[in-house]
C-alpha positions as CSV (number, residue, x, y, z in Angstrom):
1,M,-195.5,-96.4,-20.0
2,T,-199.0,-97.0,-18.8
3,Q,-201.9,-94.6,-19.3
4,E,-201.9,-93.6,-15.6
5,E,-198.3,-92.3,-15.8
6,E,-197.8,-88.7,-16.8
7,P,-195.2,-88.0,-19.5
8,M,-192.0,-86.3,-18.3
9,P,-192.1,-82.5,-18.9
10,I,-189.9,-81.2,-21.6
11,T,-186.9,-79.5,-20.2
12,R,-183.6,-78.2,-21.5
13,P,-181.1,-81.0,-21.7
14,W,-179.0,-79.5,-18.8
15,E,-181.9,-79.0,-16.5
16,V,-183.3,-81.9,-14.4
17,T,-185.7,-81.8,-11.5
18,D,-184.6,-82.3,-7.9
19,E,-186.8,-85.4,-7.8
20,F,-185.0,-86.9,-10.8
21,W,-181.5,-86.0,-9.4
22,E,-182.3,-87.6,-6.1
23,R,-183.1,-90.9,-7.9
24,V,-180.2,-90.8,-10.3
25,Q,-177.3,-89.4,-8.1
26,P,-176.8,-92.7,-6.1
27,L,-176.5,-94.6,-9.3
28,M,-173.6,-92.5,-10.7
29,P,-170.0,-93.7,-10.2
30,P,-167.7,-91.5,-8.2
31,A,-165.7,-88.9,-10.1
32,P,-162.2,-90.1,-11.1
33,S,-159.3,-88.9,-9.1
34,H,-157.0,-86.3,-10.7
35,A,-154.1,-87.0,-8.3
36,K,-151.6,-87.6,-11.1
37,G,-150.7,-83.9,-11.4
38,G,-148.9,-82.5,-14.4
39,P,-150.1,-80.0,-17.0
40,A,-153.7,-80.0,-17.9
41,S,-154.5,-81.6,-21.3
42,I,-156.2,-79.3,-23.8
């Protein structure tokens, strides 16, 4: 990190900014399919 960059603000772990999500979402793999059916595992 260079001196010109501002540090990321401290947030709760489950909260991200819209700007961050817009950058990260395209990098995430698609959710796995749950097409197998059957009882839910506990």
